[in-house]
VOGU-3710 file (C-alpha; in Angstrom, 3 decimals, decimal comma):
1> mkeiipsklk> 0,000/0,000/0,000  2,828/2,393/0,815  3,951/2,495/-2,810  0,676/3,998/-4,012  0,230/6,611/-1,268  0,762/10,081/-2,815  3,967/11,752/-1,626  2,053/14,786/-0,378  -0,035/12,599/1,907  3,141/11,045/3,319
11> mlaeelggkl> 4,467/14,548/3,948  1,185/15,559/5,581  1,261/12,471/7,828  4,755/13,402/9,012  3,645/16,992/9,615  0,807/15,663/11,799  3,154/13,492/13,848  1,988/10,273/12,211  -1,700/10,878/12,857  -3,134/10,360/9,350
21> yavggacrny> -4,942/7,396/7,840  -6,166/6,513/4,369  -9,595/4,930/4,609  -12,373/3,541/2,461  -12,100/2,852/-1,238  -8,327/3,144/-1,581  -7,738/0,490/1,096  -10,575/-1,726/-0,129  -9,420/-1,595/-3,735  -5,790/-2,296/-2,867
31> lggfnggstd> -6,654/-5,297/-0,691  -9,236/-6,590/-3,175  -7,001/-6,176/-6,217  -9,316/-3,721/-7,958  -7,746/-1,520/-10,596  -8,995/1,525/-12,459  -10,497/3,279/-9,456  -10,692/6,979/-8,722  -7,575/9,040/-7,954  -9,483/10,688/-5,093
41> wdvcapippe> -8,286/9,795/-1,604  -10,248/9,750/1,642  -8,087/10,448/4,679  -8,889/10,891/8,354  -7,261/11,547/11,687  -8,137/12,049/15,387  -7,692/15,814/15,071  -10,015/18,774/14,485  -10,260/20,194/10,945  -8,442/23,441/11,805
51> elvaaaercg> -5,330/21,473/12,795  -5,467/19,626/9,490  -5,897/22,867/7,523  -2,842/24,439/9,156  -0,719/21,339/8,474  -1,889/21,132/4,856  -0,947/24,745/4,213  2,516/24,151/5,654  2,908/21,236/3,221  1,842/23,269/0,193
61> isvtavyart> -1,494/21,466/-0,171  -4,398/23,669/-1,212  -7,519/23,775/0,928  -10,455/24,026/-1,477  -13,365/23,729/0,982  -14,032/23,383/4,696  -17,324/22,000/6,018  -17,411/22,839/9,695  -20,719/21,075/10,301  -19,339/17,644/9,343
71> stvrlacgge> -15,659/18,379/10,166  -14,552/17,603/6,609  -11,996/19,369/4,425  -11,363/19,138/0,699  -7,741/19,317/-0,402  -5,989/19,440/-3,768  -2,410/19,231/-4,957  -0,783/18,444/-8,306  -3,972/17,307/-9,992  -4,907/14,990/-7,134
81> syefasfrtd> -7,754/15,589/-4,703  -8,122/14,428/-1,130  -11,013/14,567/1,314  -10,234/14,711/5,005  -12,642/13,948/7,846  -11,941/14,138/11,545  -12,579/10,969/13,541  -16,178/11,407/14,627  -19,469/9,865/15,584  -22,681/10,904/13,864
91> ryvrglhtpe> -26,321/11,134/14,837  -28,931/11,064/12,097  -32,537/12,030/11,749  -34,029/8,715/10,677  -33,476/7,990/7,007  -31,867/11,279/5,984  -28,459/11,328/4,343  -26,786/14,183/6,227  -26,009/13,696/9,933  -27,908/15,936/12,359
101> eveltddicl> -25,123/16,014/14,938  -21,386/15,349/14,705  -19,109/14,720/17,689  -15,341/14,429/17,355  -13,563/11,441/18,858  -10,077/9,961/19,041  -11,430/6,397/18,935  -10,898/4,713/15,565  -13,528/2,070/16,381  -16,187/4,738/16,884
111> darrrdfkcn> -15,153/6,384/13,628  -15,389/3,027/11,840  -18,889/2,408/13,166  -20,223/5,645/11,666  -19,509/4,312/8,174  -21,667/2,006/6,049  -20,031/-1,347/5,255  -17,089/-3,070/6,859  -15,204/-3,281/3,570  -15,170/0,534/3,586
121> avyydiagek> -13,986/0,744/7,208  -10,420/-0,487/6,744  -7,706/2,098/7,541  -4,077/2,445/6,489  -1,701/4,165/8,877  0,321/6,230/6,401  3,302/6,961/8,652  3,271/3,563/10,338  2,826/1,762/6,988  0,291/-0,740/8,278
131> fcdplggidd> -3,408/-1,525/8,003  -5,835/-1,011/10,863  -8,949/-3,155/10,742  -11,151/-2,440/13,747  -14,273/-4,241/12,459  -12,995/-7,144/10,356  -13,381/-5,466/6,990  -10,387/-7,231/5,462  -12,099/-10,601/5,862  -15,144/-9,198/4,050
141> ilagrlttva> -12,997/-7,871/1,200  -11,234/-11,192/0,741  -14,551/-13,059/0,911  -16,344/-10,686/-1,485  -18,963/-9,929/1,146  -20,947/-6,865/2,207  -21,830/-6,559/5,875  -22,730/-3,457/7,851  -20,466/-1,781/10,401  -23,234/-1,960/13,027
151> ppdkvfgedg> -26,574/-3,774/13,185  -28,278/-3,325/9,784  -31,302/-1,665/11,373  -29,034/1,102/12,656  -27,005/1,504/9,455  -29,929/1,607/7,016  -32,213/3,349/9,494  -29,758/6,238/9,788  -29,257/6,915/6,094  -31,662/5,747/3,389
161> lrlmrlarfa> -29,104/6,401/0,652  -27,170/3,387/1,936  -29,864/1,241/0,322  -28,651/2,473/-3,072  -25,013/2,271/-2,056  -25,457/-1,377/-1,056  -26,624/-2,194/-4,580  -23,948/-0,036/-6,224  -21,051/-1,539/-4,258  -22,333/-5,030/-5,015
171> aelgftpsee> -22,551/-4,067/-8,679  -19,131/-2,456/-8,908  -17,195/-4,925/-6,788  -19,121/-8,127/-7,444  -19,575/-8,516/-3,670  -22,645/-10,222/-2,209  -24,568/-8,828/0,765  -24,886/-11,158/3,726  -28,438/-12,317/4,396  -28,535/-10,235/7,575
181> caegarrhaa> -27,461/-7,179/5,594  -29,992/-7,802/2,808  -32,795/-8,431/5,296  -31,989/-5,192/7,081  -32,192/-3,339/3,781  -35,573/-4,936/3,083  -36,910/-3,760/6,430  -35,913/-0,175/5,701  -36,589/0,071/1,955  -39,242/2,746/2,496
191> liadiaperi> -36,560/5,165/3,723  -35,267/5,655/0,188  -38,262/7,953/-0,302  -36,695/10,400/2,172  -33,585/10,912/0,043  -33,228/13,866/-2,322  -34,116/12,867/-5,913  -30,819/14,224/-7,241  -28,853/11,852/-4,999  -30,990/8,908/-6,051
201> yseltallsa> -30,475/9,784/-9,719  -26,719/10,061/-9,183  -26,544/6,658/-7,481  -28,787/5,080/-10,121  -26,684/6,318/-13,029  -23,527/5,115/-11,273  -25,113/1,695/-10,732  -26,172/1,441/-14,372  -22,530/1,696/-15,469  -21,106/-0,166/-12,475
211> dkkygteygh> -19,687/-3,004/-14,568  -17,300/-0,548/-16,213  -15,595/0,605/-13,028  -13,648/-2,553/-12,216  -14,717/-4,864/-15,032  -17,361/-6,785/-13,078  -19,319/-8,600/-15,784  -23,042/-7,825/-15,618  -22,477/-6,086/-12,296  -25,159/-3,530/-13,157
221> ykglcilrdt> -27,691/-6,347/-13,492  -26,683/-7,740/-10,102  -27,164/-4,314/-8,553  -30,635/-3,918/-10,047  -31,626/-7,353/-8,765  -30,586/-6,271/-5,275  -32,724/-3,134/-5,593  -35,625/-5,347/-6,614  -35,103/-7,977/-3,924  -34,707/-5,422/-1,122
231> gviavlfpel> -37,882/-3,608/-2,176  -36,197/-0,375/-3,256  -37,518/-0,565/-6,833  -41,044/-0,899/-5,477  -40,625/2,417/-3,654  -38,762/4,316/-6,359  -40,458/2,896/-9,441  -43,845/1,394/-8,591  -44,695/1,612/-12,302  -41,969/-0,950/-13,036
241> mlgdkmaqra> -42,801/-3,135/-10,057  -46,286/-3,696/-11,499  -44,539/-5,922/-14,045  -43,273/-8,347/-11,402  -44,718/-11,780/-12,193  -46,759/-10,309/-15,072  -46,529/-13,039/-17,721  -45,745/-12,418/-21,383  -46,264/-14,541/-24,498  -44,502/-17,828/-23,821
251> dfhdhdvleh> -43,661/-18,322/-27,496  -41,435/-15,236/-27,420  -40,588/-14,521/-23,763  -38,948/-16,608/-21,052  -39,380/-13,920/-18,404  -42,058/-11,800/-16,811  -42,199/-8,075/-17,591  -39,979/-6,911/-14,721  -37,318/-9,586/-15,196  -37,336/-8,911/-18,939
261> tlrcvkyapa> -36,738/-5,234/-18,154  -33,769/-5,986/-15,909  -32,304/-8,310/-18,530  -32,728/-5,665/-21,187  -30,530/-3,432/-19,023  -28,157/-6,361/-18,573  -27,567/-6,701/-22,314  -27,676/-2,996/-23,227  -24,543/-0,890/-23,773  -23,884/1,541/-20,944
271> girlaallhd> -25,053/4,643/-22,787  -28,656/3,485/-23,157  -29,243/1,553/-19,935  -31,513/4,199/-18,447  -33,717/3,891/-21,539  -33,514/0,092/-21,259  -34,701/0,301/-17,648  -37,741/2,312/-18,743  -38,371/0,878/-22,209  -41,330/-1,286/-21,119
281> agkprvmldg> -42,590/1,004/-18,348  -45,929/1,222/-20,153  -46,549/-2,537/-20,382  -48,071/-3,131/-16,939  -50,305/-0,066/-17,216  -51,769/-0,890/-20,639  -52,232/-4,544/-19,683  -54,116/-3,606/-16,525  -56,188/-1,029/-18,369  -56,887/-2,838/-21,618
291> gsfarheeag> -55,882/-6,463/-21,324  -53,005/-6,371/-23,829  -49,576/-4,840/-24,342  -50,610/-3,029/-27,531  -49,121/0,472/-27,891  -47,281/0,160/-24,629  -44,473/2,272/-26,064  -46,765/5,291/-26,238  -47,857/4,902/-22,625  -44,263/4,152/-21,701
301> ekiaadilsr> -43,018/7,439/-23,136  -45,265/9,368/-20,741  -44,433/7,155/-17,767  -40,699/7,463/-18,461  -41,060/11,245/-18,518  -42,869/11,145/-15,169  -40,230/8,920/-13,563  -37,277/10,963/-14,827  -38,959/14,213/-13,830  -39,411/12,821/-10,305
311> lrapsrvisr> -35,678/12,091/-10,237  -34,962/15,587/-11,559  -32,932/14,192/-14,418  -31,519/16,741/-16,893  -34,030/17,763/-19,564  -31,754/16,529/-22,361  -31,674/13,080/-20,717  -35,448/13,021/-20,366  -35,924/13,996/-24,000  -33,523/11,359/-25,318
321> vcalvrwhmy> -34,733/8,518/-23,102  -38,370/9,238/-23,909  -37,620/9,213/-27,646  -35,921/5,820/-27,318  -38,843/4,433/-25,319  -41,310/5,807/-27,872  -39,591/4,220/-30,873  -38,140/0,976/-29,515  -40,994/-1,086/-30,990  -41,042/0,534/-34,435
331> dfscqarpnk> -40,674/-2,197/-37,087  -39,918/-4,804/-34,413  -41,761/-7,356/-36,574  -39,908/-6,231/-39,726  -43,058/-5,223/-41,597  -42,225/-1,575/-42,377  -41,265/-0,851/-45,978  -37,614/-0,024/-46,707  -38,497/3,515/-47,834  -40,109/4,193/-44,445
341> irkfiinhgd> -36,995/2,947/-42,684  -34,862/5,218/-44,864  -36,976/8,196/-43,860  -36,878/7,161/-40,212  -33,076/6,963/-40,222  -32,852/10,424/-41,749  -35,383/11,963/-39,370  -33,847/10,396/-36,257  -30,187/10,594/-37,165  -29,135/11,616/-33,663
351> iwedilalkq> -30,646/8,581/-31,962  -31,140/5,853/-34,546  -27,983/3,957/-33,535  -29,200/4,020/-29,933  -32,605/2,788/-31,086  -30,917/-0,171/-32,781  -28,917/-0,897/-29,626  -32,111/-0,824/-27,552  -33,900/-3,061/-30,044  -31,037/-5,542/-29,829
361> adfsacrddm> -31,004/-5,531/-26,022  -34,797/-5,923/-25,992  -34,551/-8,892/-28,358  -31,743/-10,526/-26,354  -33,674/-10,080/-23,100  -36,644/-12,068/-24,387  -34,820/-15,406/-24,320  -31,242/-14,518/-23,454  -30,519/-14,782/-27,179  -27,377/-12,906/-28,210
371> seapcvakwr> -27,857/-13,397/-31,948  -28,612/-10,337/-34,060  -32,219/-9,225/-33,888  -33,960/-9,565/-37,296  -35,070/-5,936/-37,395  -31,565/-4,778/-36,490  -30,133/-6,816/-39,361  -32,756/-5,343/-41,693  -32,079/-1,747/-40,651  -28,310/-2,116/-40,903
381> aiygemireg> -28,666/-3,566/-44,397  -30,837/-0,615/-45,441  -28,399/1,850/-43,910  -25,536/0,151/-45,770  -27,434/0,583/-49,044  -27,970/4,257/-48,312  -24,251/4,784/-47,697  -23,285/2,923/-50,872  -25,762/4,981/-52,882  -24,410/8,218/-51,464
391> apmslrqlnv> -27,671/9,256/-49,778  -27,331/12,484/-47,780  -27,683/11,663/-44,083  -28,201/15,224/-42,842  -29,184/18,672/-44,085  -25,498/19,533/-44,292  -25,073/16,919/-47,009  -28,036/18,217/-48,983  -26,860/20,028/-52,126  -29,117/23,034/-51,756
401> rgdeliaagi> -29,176/25,849/-49,216  -32,036/27,714/-47,649  -31,123/30,999/-49,313  -31,171/29,269/-52,690  -34,694/28,030/-52,031  -35,779/31,545/-51,059  -34,279/32,845/-54,292  -36,315/30,211/-56,161  -39,519/31,525/-54,590  -39,974/29,425/-51,444
411> pprevastla> -41,380/31,608/-48,613  -38,860/31,923/-45,752  -41,329/30,415/-43,256  -41,484/27,244/-45,399  -37,755/26,774/-45,932  -37,171/24,455/-42,944  -40,039/22,116/-43,778  -39,064/22,141/-47,472  -35,472/21,168/-46,684  -36,727/18,334/-44,449
421> rlleecainp> -38,978/17,090/-47,264  -36,124/17,230/-49,786  -33,871/15,271/-47,441  -36,526/12,534/-47,203  -36,803/12,441/-51,002  -33,046/12,010/-51,313  -33,035/9,280/-48,680  -35,295/7,276/-50,990  -33,653/8,392/-54,259  -30,093/9,651/-53,657
431> alndrqklta> -29,760/10,630/-57,341  -31,981/13,638/-56,571  -29,253/15,245/-54,469  -28,420/17,830/-57,100  -28,960/21,593/-56,749  -31,091/21,983/-59,877  -33,179/18,879/-59,199  -33,743/19,850/-55,569  -34,740/23,373/-56,481  -37,171/22,038/-59,065
441> lavgkkck> -38,631/19,640/-56,524  -39,000/22,447/-54,038  -41,082/24,591/-56,402  -43,141/21,646/-57,596  -41,490/20,935/-60,944  -40,754/17,439/-62,200  -37,128/16,314/-62,165  -35,545/14,649/-65,164
//
């Protein structure tokens, strides 16, 4: 461990008379053999923050923020960032993320018990060059296990966000919660409703790409299953939970609606997993209302917007996810004519690759079939033909400009719609992408 400790932290430890520990992720990742983690370091010591600030300044380490209420300090030096926290004990208002009261201590065991999971409560004495393990976290790391630093009722009852963190750590690390830990989470699942939507959204997006952090295959799927099994999904996304045990056509699906949804996320590339999570959000509602899944994508678009608005997701994310949900079923049965697909590709150029990826994940999730989805093969073949034929794929590639259309007599208010129509015409017949032909088409003349 000593070889990866930043030199400035070693200097700071000496300045503090040896009273400085690395804690949390850096220790866990080193002992567990995880690579590719953050360069951020969490450090702590049995000293008040003002003593740390003075020592940091003497060592040439910048103090970027001081949070007196929680006795934490943010530090930066040479492109690296560190977060310091005094040894402390915390008292929470039930379920809320931020402690109500903080009391400093010089007892490392008390500091360890204010944390979440034992694997995150292993310390490294920087000056003494040795690990300190007051709660048995090293055994958990080596066993790939998640247990709480105190009775689960206390840990989850104090901070509802730990319900999400349990799933995320399991997803990122591949660790498995002990039954006692999982049962404690189940008992307190309702507390996730007390957490700020922005924090939930942040944890959810981190979980959805959790497999990328340390290369844990399908870790994101494991994390979602934990959210389901602990009851967190039922609180956050009751619209999705309606699909639990809701059967689908046995000739096409091996899984119920909710499990199919989670497997769609499992097989989706990271960039579209939020859309995969919500792609069938409309299925339970339309089935309960009308007795079939017909047009569930239309209902799903509205439900996805509601869910993402509740989470206060960025508007650009909401817009993109809802578009993917709306169109994920288009031509799923391969019945649309090629000319319609050409127009669709042109009109949805910013998302059509994502639509194909979602279609593929949706297909694979039906029966865990990793072969290419028929509609994906069809669309890629059509796209290949368009490229070979030289079809313009955007207005920039169209060989006529708006001012030229105005000069030909097109009213300025109609220029945008006319250009869009011409682009569709060229998608079907790329030979029309000629200035004279396009101008003639625009004013209603026949092209030769």
